[in-house]
N, C-alpha and C positions, 0 to 999 in steps of 0.2 A: 975629183971623185969623192962622194960622201963617205964619211966614216961609218962603218956598220955599228960600231958601239954607240955613236951619237944617235943613230936612227933607233936603236933598241931603247935607249933612254927616253927618247921622245915618245915612243909608243907606250912605254910603261907609264910615263907621266900622263899621257892622254887617257889611258885606261883608269888610272887612279882618279883623275879629275871627273871622268864620266861617272865612275862609281859614286863619287862624292855628290855629284849632282842628282843621281838617282836616289841616294839616301835622303838628301834634303827634300826631294820632291815627294817622298813617301812618309815623311815625318809630319804628323797632323796634331794640331793644338785644338783643344775643346774650349769653346767660349763658356762664360759663366751662366748664360741663359739657355744652355743646351746640354744634352747628355750624348756623348759619342759612343756608339755601339759598334764594336769591332766583331765581326763574325767570320766564320771560316775555321781554319786551324788555329784555335786559341788556347789550346792546352786542355788539361783535365782537372776535375775536382779532387778534393782530398780523398774521396772514397774510390777513386780510380775511374769514374765515369767521365765521359768527354763533356766539355762545356759547350753550350750552344752559342754563347756570346760573351763578350767582355765589355763591361760598361765603365766609362770614365767620365767624371764630372769635374771640371775645373783643373784639368791637367793636359798632358800631351803623351803621345805614344807613336811608336814606329809601326807602320803598316807594311807587312811583308807583301811584296808583289806576288801576284798569281794565287797564293794560298790564303790571303786575307783581303777583306774589304770592310768599308765602314759607312755608316749613316748617322744622322743626327736626329734626336728626339727633342722637340721644342718644349721648354719649361714654361712657356707663357701660360698664365692662368686661363682656364676655360669656364665661361659663365653659362650655366644651363638653367633654363626656365622649366620648372616642374609644376604644372597646374593640375594638381590631383583633385578629382571631383568624385563625389558620391562614395567616399571611402567609409567602410563600415566600422564604427567604433565598438568598444566592448559592450555598450548599452544598446547595440543594434540600431543606432541612429546614424544615418549617412551624413557626412560632413564634407565640405570643400576646403582644401588646404592649399592655396596657391603659395608657392615658395620659389626661391632662387638659390641654386647651389653653385659654388665656385670650387672647381677642382683643378688639379694639375698633375704633371708627371712627378712621381716621387723620386727623391734622391737618396732614399734609404737603400742600403746595399741589396738586401733581399728583394724588396719591392721594385727597385730599379731593374733587377734581372727579369722580373715578371713583365715589366713594361717593354723590355727589349724583346721578349719572346712573344707578346700578344698584341702590342700596339705599333711595332715597327712597320712602317710602310702604309699605315692607315692615314686617311685624311682627317682634317679637323672635324668635319661634319660627322664622319663615321665614329670618331671617338666620342663626340657629344651624344650621339644616338645610343651607343653602347652604355655610356655612363647613365643616361636618362632611364634606360630600361632597368638597370640595377637599382637606381634611386627610387623609382616608382614601386618596385616590389618591396623594398625594405620599408618605405614610408607607409605603405598599406599594412604591412605586418606590425609596425610599431603602433599605428592608430588602433588596430584591432585589439591590442593589449592594454589600452588606456581608456579612462573615462573622459567625457567631454570636459568635466570640471578640471581635471588634471591638465588637459591639453590647453585649455583657455586661460586658466589662472596661473598654473605653474609652468610658465614657458621655459624656464631654465631646465627643469627636469625633462620636458619634451625635447628640447634641442639637444640635451646631453644624450638622450636615448637615440635620437636620430644620428648624431655625430658618431656615436660608438658603433651602431649597427651598420650604417652606410659606409663608414671608412673601412670597417673590416672587410666588407665585400669589394670595395674599390681597390684595396691593396692586392687583391687576387689578380687584378689585371694591370697593376703597376701604377695606379692613381692614388692620390691622397686628397682628403677633403680639406679645403682651405677655409670656407665660410658657409654658413647656412643662414638664410634670411626668410622667415615666414611672414608674409605680408599681412594676411588676414585669415580668419577662420569663420566660416558660416555653415549653417545647416538648413535643410529643407523644412524641418518642423518648427523652427523658431525657438528651439530650446536655449540656444546661447543668448538670444535677445531676452528671453524670460529670465535667465540668470542675471543679466545686467540690470533688469528692472528690480529683481529681488535684492541685489546688492545696493542699488540706489535707495530702495525703501528702507533697508536695514540701516544705512548711513543716516537717513533722515530720523529714524526712530532713535538711534543712538544719540544724535544731537539733541533731540527733545528730552531724552532721559537725562543727559548731562546737564541741561538747563534746569530741569526739575531737581536734580541732586544738588546743584549749586544753591538754588533757592532754599532747599531744605537745610543745607549747611549754614546759610545765613540766619535762618530762624533759630537753629540750634545754638549758634554763636551768641545771638542776642539773649536767649534764655540763660545760657551759661554765664554771661556777663552779669545779668541781674542776680543770679544765684551767688556769684562770687562777691557781689556788693553786699548782699545780706550776710554772707559768711564773715566778711571783713568787719562789718559793724558789730556782729555778735562777738567776734574775737576781741575787738577793742573793749567792749563792755566787760568781757571775761577778764582781760588783763587788768582793768581798773579794779575789779573786785578782788582779783588775785593779789594786787599790790597791797590793798588794805589787809587782806588776810596774812600776807607775808610780814607786814609790820607788827601785827599782833603776835605772830609766831616768834618773831625776833625778841619781842619783850618777854614772852614766856621763856624762851631759851636763855636770855640773860639772867632771869631769876633762877632758873635751874642751874646755870653755871656757877652762880654765887653760892647756892646751897651745896653744890658739888665740891667747890673749893674748900668750904668750911669742913665738910666731911673728910676731904682728903688731908687737910691739916691735922685733924684728930687722928686719922689713921696713921700718918707719918710719925706722930709723936708716940703712939703705941708701938708701932713697928720698930722705932729706934731703940726702945727698951729691950725688945725681944732680940734685936740684932746684936746688941752688946753681949747678951747672954749666950747667943749662938756662936759668937766669934771665939769664945774660949774653947768650946767643944770643937770648932772647926780647926783651930790650931793643933789641938791634940790629935785629931785624926788625919792631919795633912800628910804626915810621912807614910802612914799606912795606906792612905788613898793613892799616893804616888806609886808605891810599889805595886799595888793591885792594878793600877792603871797600866803600868808597863807590862805586866803579865797579860792583862786583858787585851792590850794592843797586839801582843805577839800571837795570842790565841785567835784573835779576830782576823789577823792577817792570814793565818792558816786556814780558818773556816771560809774566808772570802775567796780563797784560791779554788775551792772545790764545791762548796755548798751555798754560801750566802749569796753569791752572784746569781745562781739559778733561783734561789728563793726570792731575791729582790726583783728579778724579772717577772716571776709569777705574781709577786705582790703588786707590781705596777699594772700587770694585766688585769688582776682582780679589781684593783682600784678603778681602772678605766672602764671595765664592764659595769662595776657598781655605779659609777658616775653616769654612764649612759642609761642604765636602768632607772636611776633616780631622776635623771632629766626627762625620760619618757613618762614616768609616773607623774612628775610635776606638770608636764605639758597636758597629759590626759586630765589631771585634776583641774588645771586651769580651764581647759575646754569645757569640762562638765560644769564648773562654777559659772563660766560665762553663759552657758546654755540655761542654767537655772536662773541666773540673774535676768537674762532676757525674757524668760517665761514669766517670772514674777513681775518684771516691769510691764509686760503686756497685760497681765491680769490686773495690775494696779491701774493701768490706763483704762482698761475696760470698766473696772469698778468706778473709777473717777467719772467716766463718760455716763454710766448709768445714774450715778448720784447727781451729776450735772443736769441730765435730762429730767430727773425727778424734781430737782430744785426749780428748773424752768417751768415744769408743769404746775407745781405748787404756786409759783409766782403768778402764773396765768389764772389759777383758781382765785387767788387773793384779788387779782385785778378784776376778775369777773364779779367778785363780791363787793366791789366798790372800795377796795383797799382795807376792808375790815377783816381782821384775822378771825374773829369770832364767827362772823357770817360765813367765811370760807370754811371753817370747821363744821358748821351746821350743814353746809352744802355737801361736804364729804360724808358726814354721818347719814344724811338723808339718802345719798347715793348707795351707801352700804347697808341701809336699814333692812332690805330684803334678806341679805346674808345673815344679819343679826337674828332675825326672826327664825331663819332656818336653823341657826345654832341652838336657839331655845327649844325648838321642836325636836331636834336631834338629841337633846339632853335626856329626854324621857321616852324617846321613840322606841328604843330597844329594851326597855324595862319589861321583863316578863313576870307577870303575877299569875301563878297557876290557880291558886284558890284563896279566897278571903272568907273566913268564917267569922261571923259577928254574933256575939252573945251580948245583947244589949237590952236594956229595959225600955219601957214606953214613956219614960219621963220626958219633960220638956227641955231638959238640959242637953248640951251638945254631946252627941254620942262619940264613941271611940272611932267608929268608921269615918264619921265626918271629920273628926280631928286628924285622922291619918291622911285623908285626901286633901284637907286644907293645908296641912304641913307640907305635903308633897308639892302642891302648887306654889306655896310660898317659898320653897327652896329655889325657884327660878326668879330671876330679877324681873319685876313688872316693867312694862313698856314705859309707864309714866316715870318710873325711877331712872330708867336708862336715858330717857329724853331730858329729865331734870339734870342728870349728871353732865349731859352734853350742852346744857344751857338752852334747850328747846322745849316746846310744848306740842303735844299731839293736837291735830285738828279736832274741832268740836264734834265732827260726825263720827270720830273713832272713840268717843266717850270722854268724860271729864273725871279728873281725880276727885275722889270723895274728900270732903273737908275733914280736918283732924277730929272735929267733934262727932263725926259720924261713927267713929270707932269706939266712942264711949258707950257704955251700956245704956239702953233706953229705959225710961221710967217704967215701973211695974205696970202702970195702967195701959201703956202702949203695948207691952208684951202680952198682957192679958187680952187686949182687943185683937 
């Protein structure tokens, strides 16, 4: 007959083993490429509200029978082709933006909870369609806020805006954005093609401008080299002249030093006599000076403690300000002197240029006169003859004679009136005299100078006739 105790023990062992098998069968491990969602009675949140699901990634958990169940969300990336067409940009130009998005279930705690609530039980195609609708809407919204130039040239900015906006919306359903790839951007009006042509033309123009600048730099370099050559030659000549002048200056300095030493010897001899006389007085006053010095040092120490230090600081400040003002005045004076020097130098160059041109003109006149300076002088006087005549006329032009009263007899001698007019006319240089002083003679059709004997009084018989 079986022992009841043994039977009871076997039953207990069997129950424990069955319970252990049940526990093992309800313990679930989550693979690394999946998210395990436990739903049912899973506890409550911190605020006391009941939780809809419990998400586990990369771990294991016990699933209570009857009150809990579990499913898995696949973390495999999902590739979605988004061929957006005729999207309106901020410039009201419709463009086509074919792109491909890669998304997947997020493992972030809050986002993973959204995936458990909104994607659990959906098939792959349904998840793709849901994500595509969200991406389409956000992509159109982003393109509407950007210019075509920004979308086409600044791809990083465009992709960053797409990633930020799209991922924000995808997180609401438990997805995360893994990658965005925009294959090409086109428009109906050909605006992007025109931008490409404009960029190509700009690159070509920049290359041409760069070549022209390089050629210009080469010409400037050649000119600078020639200038440096001329400067170096001039500097060499200047150094040679400076060496000669330096030698002459050294000779003069040597003579001056000799005379200075002679004067110094005389001064020392005179000073030695006066020093001997002063030494006797110095010895007499030495004791008195030492006493006064000690007292002065004590008083000076007292004054320096409260007065002299401040006075010394003020003195230094005044000296610095005076030196600054003196330096300012010196620089202003130097600037004014340089300006006056440059003005005088410019005037000297102008005067030199005028005199040079006059000298060249005189040389050409002498050359035109066959190299004879006298003939050249005659040509110049002949050219100025009209002005000389005008000067003679102007000399008596403005003489105003209000009235001339003549009391004269009827004798044959020269009257006073005739003498007055003759003297007035003789006060002007005759043309014959002017031409004689210039070494020229008047033409015969302007009259001939009367011979000297015509001025002698005629014989009485001629006068009587």
